[in-house]
N, CA, C, O and CB atoms as a CASP TS submission, in Angstrom:
PFRMAT TS
TARGET T0000
AUTHOR 0000-0000-0000
METHOD Language model
MODEL 1
PARENT N/A
ATOM      1  N   GLN     1     156.368  87.942 103.767  1.00  0.00           N
ATOM      2  CA  GLN     1     155.241  89.010 102.627  1.00  0.00           C
ATOM      3  C   GLN     1     153.937  88.324 102.280  1.00  0.00           C
ATOM      4  O   GLN     1     154.204  87.150 102.022  1.00  0.00           O
ATOM      5  CB  GLN     1     155.978  89.349 100.905  1.00  0.00           C
ATOM      6  N   GLU     2     152.666  88.552 102.166  1.00  0.00           N
ATOM      7  CA  GLU     2     151.476  87.954 101.796  1.00  0.00           C
ATOM      8  C   GLU     2     151.296  88.830 100.512  1.00  0.00           C
ATOM      9  O   GLU     2     151.467  90.048 100.447  1.00  0.00           O
ATOM     10  CB  GLU     2     150.261  87.992 102.951  1.00  0.00           C
ATOM     11  N   SER     3     150.897  87.938  99.446  1.00  0.00           N
ATOM     12  CA  SER     3     150.702  87.498  98.004  1.00  0.00           C
ATOM     13  C   SER     3     149.995  89.058  97.807  1.00  0.00           C
ATOM     14  O   SER     3     149.706  89.623  98.862  1.00  0.00           O
ATOM     15  CB  SER     3     149.612  85.833  97.651  1.00  0.00           C
ATOM     16  N   PRO     4     149.713  89.757  96.582  1.00  0.00           N
ATOM     17  CA  PRO     4     148.415  90.833  95.776  1.00  0.00           C
ATOM     18  C   PRO     4     147.514  89.743  96.332  1.00  0.00           C
ATOM     19  O   PRO     4     147.141  89.882  97.497  1.00  0.00           O
ATOM     20  CB  PRO     4     148.329  91.190  93.629  1.00  0.00           C
ATOM     21  N   HIS     5     147.166  88.811  95.733  1.00  0.00           N
ATOM     22  CA  HIS     5     146.350  88.195  95.708  1.00  0.00           C
ATOM     23  C   HIS     5     145.591  88.410  97.314  1.00  0.00           C
ATOM     24  O   HIS     5     144.639  89.146  97.570  1.00  0.00           O
ATOM     25  CB  HIS     5     146.870  86.953  95.201  1.00  0.00           C
ATOM     26  N   GLU     6     146.175  87.724  98.045  1.00  0.00           N
ATOM     27  CA  GLU     6     146.186  87.845  99.567  1.00  0.00           C
ATOM     28  C   GLU     6     145.860  89.133  99.861  1.00  0.00           C
ATOM     29  O   GLU     6     144.758  89.122 100.408  1.00  0.00           O
ATOM     30  CB  GLU     6     147.491  87.509 100.243  1.00  0.00           C
ATOM     31  N   HIS     7     146.208  90.030  99.778  1.00  0.00           N
ATOM     32  CA  HIS     7     145.786  91.978 100.259  1.00  0.00           C
ATOM     33  C   HIS     7     144.380  91.989  99.308  1.00  0.00           C
ATOM     34  O   HIS     7     143.516  91.626 100.106  1.00  0.00           O
ATOM     35  CB  HIS     7     147.389  93.708  99.453  1.00  0.00           C
ATOM     36  N   GLN     8     143.916  92.156  98.386  1.00  0.00           N
ATOM     37  CA  GLN     8     142.697  91.968  97.699  1.00  0.00           C
ATOM     38  C   GLN     8     141.596  91.204  98.243  1.00  0.00           C
ATOM     39  O   GLN     8     140.468  91.657  98.046  1.00  0.00           O
ATOM     40  CB  GLN     8     142.966  91.448  96.592  1.00  0.00           C
ATOM     41  N   GLN     9     141.709  90.213  98.838  1.00  0.00           N
ATOM     42  CA  GLN     9     141.318  89.391  99.512  1.00  0.00           C
ATOM     43  C   GLN     9     141.083  89.949 100.790  1.00  0.00           C
ATOM     44  O   GLN     9     140.129  89.470 101.404  1.00  0.00           O
ATOM     45  CB  GLN     9     142.054  88.423  99.443  1.00  0.00           C
ATOM     46  N   SER    10     141.550  90.597 101.180  1.00  0.00           N
ATOM     47  CA  SER    10     142.108  90.724 102.693  1.00  0.00           C
ATOM     48  C   SER    10     141.219  92.215 102.352  1.00  0.00           C
ATOM     49  O   SER    10     140.114  92.328 102.882  1.00  0.00           O
ATOM     50  CB  SER    10     144.246  90.663 103.187  1.00  0.00           C
ATOM     51  N   LEU    11     141.564  92.966 101.756  1.00  0.00           N
ATOM     52  CA  LEU    11     140.668  95.026 101.595  1.00  0.00           C
ATOM     53  C   LEU    11     139.215  93.948 101.375  1.00  0.00           C
ATOM     54  O   LEU    11     138.421  93.993 102.315  1.00  0.00           O
ATOM     55  CB  LEU    11     141.309  96.759  99.315  1.00  0.00           C
ATOM     56  N   LEU    12     138.942  93.247 100.501  1.00  0.00           N
ATOM     57  CA  LEU    12     137.391  92.994 100.084  1.00  0.00           C
ATOM     58  C   LEU    12     136.414  92.189 101.191  1.00  0.00           C
ATOM     59  O   LEU    12     135.236  91.858 101.061  1.00  0.00           O
ATOM     60  CB  LEU    12     137.397  92.047  98.665  1.00  0.00           C
ATOM     61  N   LEU    13     137.260  92.009 102.245  1.00  0.00           N
ATOM     62  CA  LEU    13     136.626  91.473 103.254  1.00  0.00           C
ATOM     63  C   LEU    13     136.702  92.369 103.984  1.00  0.00           C
ATOM     64  O   LEU    13     135.559  92.345 104.440  1.00  0.00           O
ATOM     65  CB  LEU    13     136.979  90.368 103.740  1.00  0.00           C
ATOM     66  N   THR    14     137.348  93.449 104.632  1.00  0.00           N
ATOM     67  CA  THR    14     137.046  94.565 105.109  1.00  0.00           C
ATOM     68  C   THR    14     135.720  95.242 104.866  1.00  0.00           C
ATOM     69  O   THR    14     134.679  95.481 105.477  1.00  0.00           O
ATOM     70  CB  THR    14     137.936  95.244 104.768  1.00  0.00           C
ATOM     71  N   ARG    15     136.331  95.461 103.524  1.00  0.00           N
ATOM     72  CA  ARG    15     134.412  95.477 102.711  1.00  0.00           C
ATOM     73  C   ARG    15     133.376  95.604 102.923  1.00  0.00           C
ATOM     74  O   ARG    15     132.607  96.562 102.994  1.00  0.00           O
ATOM     75  CB  ARG    15     133.821  94.691 102.267  1.00  0.00           C
ATOM     76  N   ILE    16     133.285  94.070 103.094  1.00  0.00           N
ATOM     77  CA  ILE    16     132.105  93.299 103.213  1.00  0.00           C
ATOM     78  C   ILE    16     131.753  93.100 104.553  1.00  0.00           C
ATOM     79  O   ILE    16     130.572  92.792 104.717  1.00  0.00           O
ATOM     80  CB  ILE    16     132.213  92.072 102.578  1.00  0.00           C
ATOM     81  N   ILE    17     132.682  93.219 105.902  1.00  0.00           N
ATOM     82  CA  ILE    17     132.473  93.530 107.099  1.00  0.00           C
ATOM     83  C   ILE    17     131.535  94.533 107.367  1.00  0.00           C
ATOM     84  O   ILE    17     130.322  94.486 107.570  1.00  0.00           O
ATOM     85  CB  ILE    17     133.512  93.785 107.587  1.00  0.00           C
ATOM     86  N   THR    18     132.473  95.600 107.318  1.00  0.00           N
ATOM     87  CA  THR    18     131.974  96.728 107.117  1.00  0.00           C
ATOM     88  C   THR    18     130.323  97.381 106.822  1.00  0.00           C
ATOM     89  O   THR    18     129.637  98.155 107.489  1.00  0.00           O
ATOM     90  CB  THR    18     132.701  96.908 106.267  1.00  0.00           C
ATOM     91  N   ASN    19     130.025  96.542 105.263  1.00  0.00           N
ATOM     92  CA  ASN    19     128.727  96.957 104.972  1.00  0.00           C
ATOM     93  C   ASN    19     127.814  95.898 105.851  1.00  0.00           C
ATOM     94  O   ASN    19     126.641  96.051 106.194  1.00  0.00           O
ATOM     95  CB  ASN    19     128.452  96.945 103.309  1.00  0.00           C
ATOM     96  N   VAL    20     128.492  95.031 106.059  1.00  0.00           N
ATOM     97  CA  VAL    20     127.554  93.981 106.906  1.00  0.00           C
ATOM     98  C   VAL    20     127.219  94.652 108.542  1.00  0.00           C
ATOM     99  O   VAL    20     126.097  94.446 109.005  1.00  0.00           O
ATOM    100  CB  VAL    20     128.534  92.293 107.075  1.00  0.00           C
ATOM    101  N   GLU    21     128.080  95.325 109.236  1.00  0.00           N
ATOM    102  CA  GLU    21     127.679  95.843 110.188  1.00  0.00           C
ATOM    103  C   GLU    21     126.875  97.054 109.968  1.00  0.00           C
ATOM    104  O   GLU    21     126.138  97.478 110.858  1.00  0.00           O
ATOM    105  CB  GLU    21     128.625  95.980 110.887  1.00  0.00           C
ATOM    106  N   LYS    22     127.012  97.792 108.504  1.00  0.00           N
ATOM    107  CA  LYS    22     125.732  98.507 107.946  1.00  0.00           C
ATOM    108  C   LYS    22     124.533  98.102 107.910  1.00  0.00           C
ATOM    109  O   LYS    22     123.605  98.647 108.506  1.00  0.00           O
ATOM    110  CB  LYS    22     125.799  98.771 106.847  1.00  0.00           C
ATOM    111  N   LEU    23     124.461  97.253 107.308  1.00  0.00           N
ATOM    112  CA  LEU    23     123.156  96.565 107.297  1.00  0.00           C
ATOM    113  C   LEU    23     122.904  96.324 108.727  1.00  0.00           C
ATOM    114  O   LEU    23     121.871  96.938 108.992  1.00  0.00           O
ATOM    115  CB  LEU    23     123.126  95.216 106.435  1.00  0.00           C
ATOM    116  N   ASN    24     123.303  95.786 109.672  1.00  0.00           N
ATOM    117  CA  ASN    24     122.851  95.569 110.883  1.00  0.00           C
ATOM    118  C   ASN    24     122.430  96.729 111.373  1.00  0.00           C
ATOM    119  O   ASN    24     121.212  96.907 111.374  1.00  0.00           O
ATOM    120  CB  ASN    24     123.702  94.986 111.666  1.00  0.00           C
ATOM    121  N   GLU    25     123.016  97.440 111.727  1.00  0.00           N
ATOM    122  CA  GLU    25     122.313  98.840 111.790  1.00  0.00           C
ATOM    123  C   GLU    25     121.187  99.700 111.300  1.00  0.00           C
ATOM    124  O   GLU    25     120.709 100.741 111.751  1.00  0.00           O
ATOM    125  CB  GLU    25     122.955  99.412 111.524  1.00  0.00           C
ATOM    126  N   ALA    26     120.847  98.845 110.066  1.00  0.00           N
ATOM    127  CA  ALA    26     120.071  99.668 109.562  1.00  0.00           C
ATOM    128  C   ALA    26     118.487  98.528 109.965  1.00  0.00           C
ATOM    129  O   ALA    26     117.376  98.883 110.357  1.00  0.00           O
ATOM    130  CB  ALA    26     120.628 100.103 107.783  1.00  0.00           C
ATOM    131  N   ILE    27     118.972  97.249 109.686  1.00  0.00           N
ATOM    132  CA  ILE    27     118.166  96.278 110.138  1.00  0.00           C
ATOM    133  C   ILE    27     117.452  96.668 112.148  1.00  0.00           C
ATOM    134  O   ILE    27     116.328  96.302 112.494  1.00  0.00           O
ATOM    135  CB  ILE    27     119.335  94.759 109.896  1.00  0.00           C
ATOM    136  N   MET    28     118.244  97.281 112.923  1.00  0.00           N
ATOM    137  CA  MET    28     117.974  97.326 113.741  1.00  0.00           C
ATOM    138  C   MET    28     117.338  98.921 114.195  1.00  0.00           C
ATOM    139  O   MET    28     116.926  99.235 115.311  1.00  0.00           O
ATOM    140  CB  MET    28     118.914  96.720 114.193  1.00  0.00           C
ATOM    141  N   VAL    29     117.385  99.553 113.298  1.00  0.00           N
ATOM    142  CA  VAL    29     116.383 100.952 113.086  1.00  0.00           C
ATOM    143  C   VAL    29     114.966 100.524 112.698  1.00  0.00           C
ATOM    144  O   VAL    29     113.918 100.838 113.263  1.00  0.00           O
ATOM    145  CB  VAL    29     116.948 102.032 111.771  1.00  0.00           C
ATOM    146  N   LEU    30     115.135  99.760 111.641  1.00  0.00           N
ATOM    147  CA  LEU    30     113.642  99.470 111.117  1.00  0.00           C
ATOM    148  C   LEU    30     113.095  97.938 111.602  1.00  0.00           C
ATOM    149  O   LEU    30     112.209  97.411 110.929  1.00  0.00           O
ATOM    150  CB  LEU    30     113.640  99.544 109.317  1.00  0.00           C
ATOM    151  N   ASN    31     113.597  97.301 112.682  1.00  0.00           N
ATOM    152  CA  ASN    31     113.200  97.012 113.634  1.00  0.00           C
ATOM    153  C   ASN    31     112.302  97.394 115.184  1.00  0.00           C
ATOM    154  O   ASN    31     111.476  96.819 115.893  1.00  0.00           O
ATOM    155  CB  ASN    31     113.932  96.780 113.575  1.00  0.00           C
ATOM    156  N   LYS    32     113.149  98.917 115.182  1.00  0.00           N
ATOM    157  CA  LYS    32     112.448  99.404 116.193  1.00  0.00           C
ATOM    158  C   LYS    32     111.328  99.949 115.580  1.00  0.00           C
ATOM    159  O   LYS    32     110.190  99.737 115.998  1.00  0.00           O
ATOM    160  CB  LYS    32     113.149 100.295 117.003  1.00  0.00           C
ATOM    161  N   SER    33     111.637 100.797 114.393  1.00  0.00           N
ATOM    162  CA  SER    33     110.213 101.212 113.587  1.00  0.00           C
ATOM    163  C   SER    33     109.354 100.379 113.637  1.00  0.00           C
ATOM    164  O   SER    33     108.409 100.807 114.298  1.00  0.00           O
ATOM    165  CB  SER    33     110.248 101.454 112.203  1.00  0.00           C
ATOM    166  N   LEU    34     109.137  99.029 113.137  1.00  0.00           N
ATOM    167  CA  LEU    34     108.142  98.185 113.235  1.00  0.00           C
ATOM    168  C   LEU    34     107.914  98.193 114.538  1.00  0.00           C
ATOM    169  O   LEU    34     106.739  98.489 114.757  1.00  0.00           O
ATOM    170  CB  LEU    34     108.341  96.959 112.703  1.00  0.00           C
ATOM    171  N   GLN    35     108.598  97.974 115.608  1.00  0.00           N
ATOM    172  CA  GLN    35     107.863  97.810 116.803  1.00  0.00           C
ATOM    173  C   GLN    35     106.924  99.030 116.931  1.00  0.00           C
ATOM    174  O   GLN    35     105.811  98.853 117.426  1.00  0.00           O
ATOM    175  CB  GLN    35     108.815  97.658 118.025  1.00  0.00           C
ATOM    176  N   GLU    36     107.237 100.037 116.589  1.00  0.00           N
ATOM    177  CA  GLU    36     106.483 101.452 116.975  1.00  0.00           C
ATOM    178  C   GLU    36     105.300 101.291 116.468  1.00  0.00           C
ATOM    179  O   GLU    36     104.244 101.588 117.026  1.00  0.00           O
ATOM    180  CB  GLU    36     107.078 102.832 116.422  1.00  0.00           C
ATOM    181  N   ILE    37     105.488 100.603 114.913  1.00  0.00           N
ATOM    182  CA  ILE    37     104.301 100.671 114.231  1.00  0.00           C
ATOM    183  C   ILE    37     103.410  99.839 114.892  1.00  0.00           C
ATOM    184  O   ILE    37     102.216 100.115 115.008  1.00  0.00           O
ATOM    185  CB  ILE    37     104.414 100.347 112.876  1.00  0.00           C
ATOM    186  N   ASN    38     104.160  98.383 115.529  1.00  0.00           N
ATOM    187  CA  ASN    38     102.985  97.637 115.885  1.00  0.00           C
ATOM    188  C   ASN    38     102.258  98.082 116.761  1.00  0.00           C
ATOM    189  O   ASN    38     101.064  97.913 116.515  1.00  0.00           O
ATOM    190  CB  ASN    38     103.183  96.524 116.234  1.00  0.00           C
ATOM    191  N   ILE    39     102.571  98.793 118.079  1.00  0.00           N
ATOM    192  CA  ILE    39     102.121  99.366 119.117  1.00  0.00           C
ATOM    193  C   ILE    39     100.605 100.341 118.755  1.00  0.00           C
ATOM    194  O   ILE    39      99.431 100.212 119.103  1.00  0.00           O
ATOM    195  CB  ILE    39     103.398 100.178 119.652  1.00  0.00           C
ATOM    196  N   GLN    40     101.475 101.522 117.722  1.00  0.00           N
ATOM    197  CA  GLN    40     100.038 102.511 117.454  1.00  0.00           C
ATOM    198  C   GLN    40      99.075 101.198 116.579  1.00  0.00           C
ATOM    199  O   GLN    40      97.909 101.345 116.942  1.00  0.00           O
ATOM    200  CB  GLN    40     100.452 104.365 116.121  1.00  0.00           C
ATOM    201  N   ASN    41      99.158 100.253 115.787  1.00  0.00           N
ATOM    202  CA  ASN    41      98.186  99.302 115.046  1.00  0.00           C
ATOM    203  C   ASN    41      97.555  98.749 116.376  1.00  0.00           C
ATOM    204  O   ASN    41      96.354  98.486 116.425  1.00  0.00           O
ATOM    205  CB  ASN    41      98.952  98.034 113.942  1.00  0.00           C
ATOM    206  N   MET    42      98.452  98.566 117.534  1.00  0.00           N
ATOM    207  CA  MET    42      97.610  97.942 118.649  1.00  0.00           C
ATOM    208  C   MET    42      95.889  98.774 119.203  1.00  0.00           C
ATOM    209  O   MET    42      94.720  98.403 119.309  1.00  0.00           O
ATOM    210  CB  MET    42      98.805  97.984 120.019  1.00  0.00           C
ATOM    211  N   ASN    43      96.911 100.429 119.492  1.00  0.00           N
ATOM    212  CA  ASN    43      96.154 101.134 120.158  1.00  0.00           C
ATOM    213  C   ASN    43      94.851 101.215 119.248  1.00  0.00           C
ATOM    214  O   ASN    43      93.717 100.960 119.653  1.00  0.00           O
ATOM    215  CB  ASN    43      96.834 102.399 120.530  1.00  0.00           C
ATOM    216  N   VAL    44      95.202 101.628 117.891  1.00  0.00           N
ATOM    217  CA  VAL    44      93.868 101.642 116.291  1.00  0.00           C
ATOM    218  C   VAL    44      93.039 100.788 116.538  1.00  0.00           C
ATOM    219  O   VAL    44      91.868 101.167 116.531  1.00  0.00           O
ATOM    220  CB  VAL    44      94.353 101.147 114.577  1.00  0.00           C
ATOM    221  N   GLU    45      93.282  99.535 116.803  1.00  0.00           N
ATOM    222  CA  GLU    45      92.900  98.261 117.451  1.00  0.00           C
ATOM    223  C   GLU    45      91.874  98.492 118.771  1.00  0.00           C
ATOM    224  O   GLU    45      90.645  98.530 118.722  1.00  0.00           O
ATOM    225  CB  GLU    45      94.304  97.505 117.919  1.00  0.00           C
ATOM    226  N   LEU    46      92.717  98.632 119.949  1.00  0.00           N
ATOM    227  CA  LEU    46      91.607  99.162 121.032  1.00  0.00           C
ATOM    228  C   LEU    46      90.721 100.192 120.501  1.00  0.00           C
ATOM    229  O   LEU    46      89.502 100.033 120.561  1.00  0.00           O
ATOM    230  CB  LEU    46      92.270  99.810 122.326  1.00  0.00           C
ATOM    231  N   VAL    47      91.195 101.143 120.032  1.00  0.00           N
ATOM    232  CA  VAL    47      89.946 102.074 119.681  1.00  0.00           C
ATOM    233  C   VAL    47      88.931 101.731 118.651  1.00  0.00           C
ATOM    234  O   VAL    47      87.974 102.498 118.760  1.00  0.00           O
ATOM    235  CB  VAL    47      90.415 103.331 119.238  1.00  0.00           C
ATOM    236  N   ALA    48      88.795 100.972 117.807  1.00  0.00           N
ATOM    237  CA  ALA    48      88.258 100.439 116.777  1.00  0.00           C
ATOM    238  C   ALA    48      87.026  99.486 117.616  1.00  0.00           C
ATOM    239  O   ALA    48      85.816  99.350 117.436  1.00  0.00           O
ATOM    240  CB  ALA    48      89.452  99.650 115.822  1.00  0.00           C
ATOM    241  N   GLN    49      88.035  98.903 118.641  1.00  0.00           N
ATOM    242  CA  GLN    49      86.828  97.626 119.346  1.00  0.00           C
ATOM    243  C   GLN    49      86.236  98.477 120.402  1.00  0.00           C
ATOM    244  O   GLN    49      85.536  97.938 121.259  1.00  0.00           O
ATOM    245  CB  GLN    49      87.598  95.940 120.214  1.00  0.00           C
ATOM    246  N   MET    50      86.418  99.578 120.423  1.00  0.00           N
ATOM    247  CA  MET    50      85.700 100.321 121.626  1.00  0.00           C
ATOM    248  C   MET    50      84.318 101.052 121.119  1.00  0.00           C
ATOM    249  O   MET    50      83.157 101.167 121.511  1.00  0.00           O
ATOM    250  CB  MET    50      86.771 101.528 122.293  1.00  0.00           C
ATOM    251  N   PHE    51      85.245 101.539 119.857  1.00  0.00           N
ATOM    252  CA  PHE    51      83.805 101.658 118.820  1.00  0.00           C
ATOM    253  C   PHE    51      82.838 101.096 118.535  1.00  0.00           C
ATOM    254  O   PHE    51      81.722 101.609 118.628  1.00  0.00           O
ATOM    255  CB  PHE    51      83.869 101.685 117.847  1.00  0.00           C
ATOM    256  N   LYS    52      83.098  99.710 118.054  1.00  0.00           N
ATOM    257  CA  LYS    52      82.727  99.026 117.716  1.00  0.00           C
ATOM    258  C   LYS    52      81.351  98.259 118.966  1.00  0.00           C
ATOM    259  O   LYS    52      80.243  97.780 118.724  1.00  0.00           O
ATOM    260  CB  LYS    52      83.910  98.509 117.231  1.00  0.00           C
ATOM    261  N   ASN    53      81.975  98.426 120.056  1.00  0.00           N
ATOM    262  CA  ASN    53      81.040  98.056 121.126  1.00  0.00           C
ATOM    263  C   ASN    53      80.487  99.560 121.577  1.00  0.00           C
ATOM    264  O   ASN    53      79.273  99.494 121.773  1.00  0.00           O
ATOM    265  CB  ASN    53      81.843  97.132 122.429  1.00  0.00           C
ATOM    266  N   TYR    54      80.808 100.370 121.711  1.00  0.00           N
ATOM    267  CA  TYR    54      79.753 101.659 121.318  1.00  0.00           C
ATOM    268  C   TYR    54      78.826 101.914 120.495  1.00  0.00           C
ATOM    269  O   TYR    54      78.002 102.662 121.022  1.00  0.00           O
ATOM    270  CB  TYR    54      80.214 102.546 120.999  1.00  0.00           C
ATOM    271  N   GLN    55      78.478 101.551 119.077  1.00  0.00           N
ATOM    272  CA  GLN    55      78.072 101.099 118.515  1.00  0.00           C
ATOM    273  C   GLN    55      76.595  99.973 118.337  1.00  0.00           C
ATOM    274  O   GLN    55      75.580 100.005 117.642  1.00  0.00           O
ATOM    275  CB  GLN    55      78.962 101.010 118.416  1.00  0.00           C
ATOM    276  N   SER    56      77.144  99.047 119.359  1.00  0.00           N
ATOM    277  CA  SER    56      76.380  97.689 119.769  1.00  0.00           C
ATOM    278  C   SER    56      75.689  98.390 120.620  1.00  0.00           C
ATOM    279  O   SER    56      74.511  98.622 120.344  1.00  0.00           O
ATOM    280  CB  SER    56      77.160  96.325 120.402  1.00  0.00           C
ATOM    281  N   ASN    57      76.154  98.799 121.625  1.00  0.00           N
ATOM    282  CA  ASN    57      75.416  99.499 122.706  1.00  0.00           C
ATOM    283  C   ASN    57      73.612 100.351 122.146  1.00  0.00           C
ATOM    284  O   ASN    57      72.409 100.418 122.398  1.00  0.00           O
ATOM    285  CB  ASN    57      76.737 100.813 123.253  1.00  0.00           C
ATOM    286  N   VAL    58      74.663 100.795 121.297  1.00  0.00           N
ATOM    287  CA  VAL    58      73.449 102.693 120.850  1.00  0.00           C
ATOM    288  C   VAL    58      72.750 101.840 120.006  1.00  0.00           C
ATOM    289  O   VAL    58      71.614 102.293 119.867  1.00  0.00           O
ATOM    290  CB  VAL    58      74.293 104.647 119.675  1.00  0.00           C
ATOM    291  N   LEU    59      72.943 100.576 119.233  1.00  0.00           N
ATOM    292  CA  LEU    59      71.874  99.887 118.173  1.00  0.00           C
ATOM    293  C   LEU    59      70.754  98.983 119.621  1.00  0.00           C
ATOM    294  O   LEU    59      69.567  98.658 119.568  1.00  0.00           O
ATOM    295  CB  LEU    59      73.012  98.390 116.676  1.00  0.00           C
ATOM    296  N   PHE    60      71.536  98.858 120.503  1.00  0.00           N
ATOM    297  CA  PHE    60      70.451  98.118 121.663  1.00  0.00           C
ATOM    298  C   PHE    60      69.578  98.737 121.927  1.00  0.00           C
ATOM    299  O   PHE    60      68.395  98.416 121.811  1.00  0.00           O
ATOM    300  CB  PHE    60      70.839  97.785 122.946  1.00  0.00           C
ATOM    301  N   HIS    61      70.169 100.084 122.472  1.00  0.00           N
ATOM    302  CA  HIS    61      68.936 100.890 123.105  1.00  0.00           C
ATOM    303  C   HIS    61      68.065 101.487 122.357  1.00  0.00           C
ATOM    304  O   HIS    61      67.016 101.936 122.819  1.00  0.00           O
ATOM    305  CB  HIS    61      69.277 101.883 123.889  1.00  0.00           C
ATOM    306  N   LEU    62      68.521 101.593 120.629  1.00  0.00           N
ATOM    307  CA  LEU    62      67.368 101.743 120.162  1.00  0.00           C
ATOM    308  C   LEU    62      66.496 101.267 119.824  1.00  0.00           C
ATOM    309  O   LEU    62      65.451 101.873 119.590  1.00  0.00           O
ATOM    310  CB  LEU    62      67.344 102.075 119.684  1.00  0.00           C
ATOM    311  N   GLU    63      66.677  99.886 119.679  1.00  0.00           N
ATOM    312  CA  GLU    63      65.357  98.861 119.080  1.00  0.00           C
ATOM    313  C   GLU    63      64.325  98.997 120.383  1.00  0.00           C
ATOM    314  O   GLU    63      63.242  98.412 120.376  1.00  0.00           O
ATOM    315  CB  GLU    63      65.896  96.843 118.757  1.00  0.00           C
TER
END
């Protein structure tokens, strides 16, 4: 027979474990979103670099 104190601790641990599992899931979703943002940022950076090169070429030919 466990004491009421042990029972309370057990309930608390169960709640903590459930919350940590939910937190882990949320962090995984966040990580996935951040990965997608990073990929989009790389695309933006690539386009910006291409535009900069294009601009340099135009200026060079105008001289």
